C-alpha positions in Angstrom: 60.9 -21.0 19.4 60.2 -17.6 20.7 56.7 -17.2 22.8 54.9 -14.1 21.4 52.7 -11.9 23.7 49.2 -10.9 22.9 48.8 -8.0 20.9 48.4 -4.4 22.5 47.6 -1.1 21.5 50.5 0.9 20.4 50.3 3.8 22.7 52.6 5.2 25.2 50.5 4.3 28.2 50.1 0.7 26.6 53.8 0.3 26.3 54.4 1.5 29.7 52.0 -1.0 31.2 52.8 -4.0 29.2 56.4 -3.9 27.6 59.1 -5.3 29.6 62.3 -3.5 30.3 63.9 -6.7 29.2 65.4 -7.8 25.7 63.6 -9.1 23.2 62.1 -8.7 19.6 58.8 -6.9 18.5 56.5 -6.4 16.0 54.5 -3.4 14.8 51.2 -3.7 13.1 48.4 -1.7 11.6 45.3 -2.8 13.6 43.6 -3.7 10.4 46.6 -5.8 9.2 47.3 -7.8 12.4 48.8 -10.8 10.6 51.2 -8.6 8.7 53.9 -6.6 10.6 55.1 -3.4 8.8 58.2 -3.6 11.2 60.2 -6.1 13.2 62.6 -5.0 15.7 64.8 -6.0 18.7 66.2 -4.5 21.7 67.8 -4.9 24.9 65.2 -2.8 26.5 61.8 -3.6 24.8 59.9 -0.6 26.6 62.4 2.1 25.9 62.6 1.1 22.1 59.0 1.0 21.7 58.7 4.4 23.2 61.3 5.7 21.0 59.4 4.6 17.9 56.3 6.6 19.4 58.6 9.8 19.7 58.2 12.7 17.2 61.9 12.3 16.6 61.4 8.8 15.2 63.7 8.9 12.1 62.2 6.1 9.9 59.8 7.9 7.7 58.1 4.5 7.0 57.2 3.9 10.5 56.1 7.4 11.0 53.8 6.9 8.3 52.1 3.9 9.5 51.6 5.4 12.9 50.0 8.6 11.4 47.7 6.4 9.2 46.1 3.9 11.2 45.6 2.7 14.9 48.6 0.3 15.4 49.3 -2.5 17.6 52.5 -4.2 19.1 53.5 -7.5 20.3 56.8 -9.1 21.5 58.9 -12.1 22.6 60.9 -11.8 25.4 64.6 -13.1 24.5 67.4 -12.6 26.9 70.6 -13.4 24.7 71.7 -11.0 22.1 72.6 -13.7 19.6 69.2 -15.2 19.9 67.4 -11.8 19.5 69.4 -11.4 16.1 68.1 -15.0 15.1 64.7 -14.4 16.1 64.4 -10.9 14.2 65.9 -12.6 11.2 63.5 -15.4 11.3 60.6 -12.9 11.6 61.9 -10.4 8.9 62.2 -13.6 6.5 58.9 -14.7 7.3 56.9 -11.4 6.8 59.0 -9.2 4.7 58.0 -6.1 6.9 57.8 -2.9 4.7 59.6 -0.7 7.1 62.4 -3.2 7.4 63.3 -2.4 3.7 
C-alpha cells in the first residue's frame, strides 16, 4: 500500500520545496474538498510533473479551471517502479473517480 505525504499548498514554491524528483503518484485537490481529488496522476519525476500542471501551457482545461477557481493542494506517494505507479494510479482513480481524469 502506498504511503501518502501530508497535503501541501499547490504553489510553485511548495512543489520545489516538498515534491521529490523521484517517481510516484500524486493527487490534486481544491483546498475546500481535501478528501476528493479532482485529478490523480503519475510521473517518473513528481516535482517536474507537478510544476508542468502549474504552467500557463497546461493543456487540460479541467485542471486549469480548478487551479483558477480555488486554492489547491497536492499530496503524493513515492513509488519507484513503473508498474507499481500504474497500479496505484488505477486504484486511486477507481476509488475517487476524479473529475479531471474523465
